N, C-alpha and C positions, 0 to 999 in steps of 0.2 A: 332434607336432612343429610343425604349422602354427600351433597356438595360441601357441607361443613367439615366432614371428616376427610376430605381429599388431601393427599399429600402435596406439598409444594416443593418444587426444586429451585434452588438458588444457584445461579452461575456467577462466578466472580472472574472477571477478566481484567488483567493488568498488562501494562506495557511500559517498557523502559528503553531509553537509549543509552543507559549505563549499566549493562548486565555485569560488568566487572565489579560493582560495588554491592551486588545482591549478597545477603548473608548466605553462606553455603548451607546452613541448616535448613533454609527454605527450599533449597534445590534437591534435598534428599528425597528419595522415593517415598511416596505416600503423602507428601505435602501438597504438591500441585499435580493435577492429573496430566497436564500436557504443557510442555514448554516448546514454543514454536519460534524459530528464527525466520524472520521475514526480511529478505534482502531488498535492496533498492530496486525500483521498478525497471524492467527491461524496456527495450524500445517500443514494443507493442503496448505495454502497460502505460508507458509515458504518453503515447498517442491517445489512448483511451482517457487518461487523466485530463489532457488538453481538451478533448471533446466534451468531457463531463463539465469541466470548469466553464466552458464557453457555450454550453448547450442553449442558453437563453439569450445569447449575445448575437447581434447582427454582424456576421463575419463576412468580409469581402471574399469574393471567389479567388482573389489573388493570394490569400493566405494559405500556406502549405503547412498543415499541422504535422505531416509526416517528416518534413525537413526540421521542424522544431523538435520533434521527438528524437530525431537522430542527433541533433546538435546538443541536446541536454543530457547526454550520457553522464551518469553519476549524480544526477539531481534527484532529490526525493520528491514525493508527492506534494509536500508542503512547499518546496522550492518552486515547483511548476505552478502551484496555485498562486504564489506570490507574483510570478511572471504575469499570469493571466489577469490578476487584479490590477497590477500596475499598468498593463496594456489597456485595460478598460478605462482606467482613470485618464490616461493620455487621450484616448478617443473622446471621452466626455468633455475634457478640458478644451480640446480643439473645437468641438461642436459648440460649446458655450462662447468661445472667442469669436467664432463665426457669426453666431446670433447677435453678439454685442456689436460687431462690426457692421452687420446688416442694419441693426436698429440705428446705429450712429449715422449711416448713409441716408436712411429714411428721414431722420431728424434734420439733417443738413439740406436735403433735397426732397421736399414733400411731393414733388411731381413724380418722383421715381416710384412712388407707391402704386401708380397706375400700371407700371411695368411689373406685373406679378411674375417674378422668376420662380419657376417650380423648384421647391426645396429638394435637394438630393437627399436620399435616405442616408442617415449617418451610419457608417459602418466602421468596424475595426479593420484597419488596413495594415499591410505589411510594414509601413513606416512606423506604426504605433508599436508593433513587436520589436522592430529594430531598435527603437529608442529604449524600450523596456529591457531588452537583452543587454544593453550597455551596463545596467545595474544588477543583472542577474548574478546570483552567487550560489555556489553549492554549500549546504549546511553540514554536509558529511564529508570529511577529508578522506584521502586514500588511506591514511594511517588508521583512522577510525574504522573504515571498512575492513582492513586487514584484522584489526582487533576484534570486530564483531564476528568475522568469519572464523577466527581462532576460537572464540568463545563457543560458537555453534558446533565446531568440530569437537571441542572438549566436552561439551554437553552430550553430543551424540555418542561419544566413546564411553562416557560415564553411565549412560543409560543402557549401554549394551547393544545399541543398534549396530547393524552390520555383522554381527556374529551369526554364523550359520548354525541352525539347529535342525536336527533330523531325528525322528523317532528311530530307535534301533530296529533292525529287521529281525524277525524270528528265524529260527533255523529253517522253517518252511518257506521263508521268503515273503511272508505276509506282513506288510506294514501296518502298524496300528495295534499290534498285540500288546499284552501287558509287559512293559520293559522291566518290571521288578519281579516277575515270575521266576526267572532263572536265579536271581540273587537270594531268593527265599529258600533255595535248596530243597524244594519239594516238601517243606514243613507244612503240615496242616494248619490252617488259619486258626482253628480252635485251640491248638496247642500253644499258640502264642499268648493266649489270655488265661491259661490255666494256672 
């Protein structure tokens, strides 16, 4: 029975890449608990995105994900994901073409089937990334980044972040005493409600 009366909490999370068109009424205090600006990934984050996107892919030892992360400054996570997907498609296409060529040779020369050449494990090679990077593009321009940063700064200022607050110190130098005691002028609390 107690489980039926349990309170449920609902979290609503929204995201936008156009904060400039959000209705200002929604941004007023009390509407949304938190507004968070998430910048484009830094080099370490980009490296982790590459690793996550390619975690199940057979990657050649020659592929330097650190170099890719460094080169993709200003790329979003979605941009990096597109690079990885395109690279995988190039590797798959190359592997299919090799299989078709091998099958054609076997058909043309049946005696070659006796010469079982060990299949090399298909891997994603630097050449696949090089081909993919020819079509790589940033989806967020420098102007957009400046706009987002300005919005984040405006949001921070409107929320009052960065202002210093300190409790007033009492005459005895003890922090945390009642800051309103002096302003009451020694009036007895009961007198206020008489």
